[in-house]
N, C-alpha and C positions, 0 to 999 in steps of 0.2 A: 771786070769792066765796071766802072763807076756809073751810077745812075745819071750823072750829068752828061756822060758820053752818049747816052741814048737820045738826048734832046727831046724829051717827052712833054715839056712844058707847053701850055696852050695859052690862048688869050685870057682865059678865065682863071686857070690854076697852074701852080707849079708843084712839082713833086720833089721831095727832098728826103734824104736819108735821115733817120731819127737823130743821129748825132752830127748832122751836117752843119748846124749853126748854133752858136751859144744861146741864142734867144729861144730855141726850141723847148727848153725845159719850162719856161714861163707859159708858152702856148699849151704844153701838155697839162700843166697844172690847172688850166682853165677848161679842159676838155670835159664835156658832160655827155655820157652815153644815154641812150634811151632807157627808160625804166626796166625794160625787159632784158637789158644787156649790161648790167652794172659790172659783170665780170670782165667785159671788154675794156671798161674804163679803168678798173683796177690793174689789168694787165699793162695797159699803156703807162700808167703812173708808177707802178711798183715793180714790174718784172721785165719790161721790154729792154731796158738798158742791160740787165744781167744776161738776157738771151743774146743781145748784140755782142757783148764782150766775150761770151762763151761760144760764139758762132752757132748758136742754136736756131736763130732765125734772123731775118732782116725786117725791120719795121720802117715804113715810109709814111711821111706826113704829106697830106695834100693841103696846100695853103692857097688862099685867095690871092691871085696875082696882084690885085690892086691894094688890098688892105693888109695882107700878110696874115690874116686870121686863119686859124686851123679849121678846115672844113671837114676832114675825115682822116682816117689812117687805115693802113692795112699792113699785115705781116705775112711774109712768105718764108717757107722753108722746104727743104728737100724732103721727100717722103717716098712711099711706095704703097701699092695696093696689092693685097694678097687675093689671088683667085684660085679656086679649087680646080684641080685637074681630075680627070676621070678615074685615076688610080688612088684617089683619096689623099694624095699629096697636094702641095700647092706651089704655084709659081708667083713671082712678084713682078709687078709692072711698075716701071719708073714713073714718078709723078711729082708734082709740086703741090704742097698744101697751102691754101689760103687760110692761114691759122687764125688770123684775127682780121676783122673788117667791120668798121663802125663809123657812122656819121656823127659829127659833133652836134648835139641838140642845141647848144648855145649858138652855133653858127646858123643852124636852120631857123631858130627862133628870131635871129636878128635879120632875117630876110635874105639869106644867101642868094647869089645871082643865078644859080642854076637849080631848077626845080628838083631834079632827081640827081643830086650830087653823088650819091653812092653809085648809081648806074654809070654816070659820067666817069667817075674815077675808075670803076671797074674796066670799062671799055677803053679809056684813054691811057690808063697807067698800068693796071694789073695785067691785063691780057698782053700788052706789048712787052712788058718785062718777062713774063712767062714765055712768050714766043722767042724772045732773044736768048733766054737760057736754053730753050729747046733747040735752037740753032747751034748751040755750043756743045751740049751733051744730050744723051738720050732721055727724053721726057715725052710721055704719051698722054698723060692726063693732068688736069688741074682739079683738085678736090677740096671740099670743105665739109666740116661737121657743123651743120646748121642747128641753131636752137630749134627745139621741137614745137614750133608755133606755125600754124597753118598759113598765116599771112607771110611769114618769112620763107616757108617752103615754096609758096607760089612765087614770091619775089625772086628767089634763086633759080627757080624753074624758068622764069621770064628772062633771067640773065644767061640761060643756056645750060644750067646744071640739071641733071636727071638723077633719079634714084635707081638703085639696083633692084632686081627682084628680091623679095624678102629673104629667101634662102641664101643668096649671094651676099646680101647686106649683113646677115647674121654671121656669115663666114668672115667677112672683113672685120666686124666687131670683135670676133673671138681671136683675131690674129694681130691686128695693128691699131686698134682704137685706143688712143691715150686715155688714161683714167680721168683727166680733167674734162674730157669731152663726153662723159657718161650722160646718157639721156639725149644726146644730140643725134641728128640724122645725117648719115653719110650721103653726099651728093657729089657728082663729078661731071666733067665735060672734057671732050677731046681737045688737045692743044692743036 
């Protein structure tokens, strides 16, 4: 199902697939991530197209409905969570990873029209897309590997993400944590 079929656009923002418009490349080139998240900027500018073409993830741009400026972006991909069973084996739980999620500091500095554009995008775009996928295939959780900064951990907690107990978190890290997320904190929420 195409993103347009979900009709997620609002009076403030439209959400569009990374490769949905020829002008998106210029918007991406002007994206500025917060100082603590330069890897998210690099991903969008240098790797997102490759992941799209290889079916590794889907990246969506959230654009101001009036000006067309890039407000934020997010990437989703299928995944799983490993949980330990009592017999020391493990089961996997189907999930979706919010692999990348960042607000454009240039948009924020220009006085974007919504104060908490990231939270707005999460609730109005990310969660409905994940819910739609969950209606089509088995998905139990949405998860993220958050940068290990207390402010971000509190923010994701405010969005409904929680951490696992330390032992369970260590088990997840030892089984399914990607190398590029080293040092990040696993958080999840039920779909």
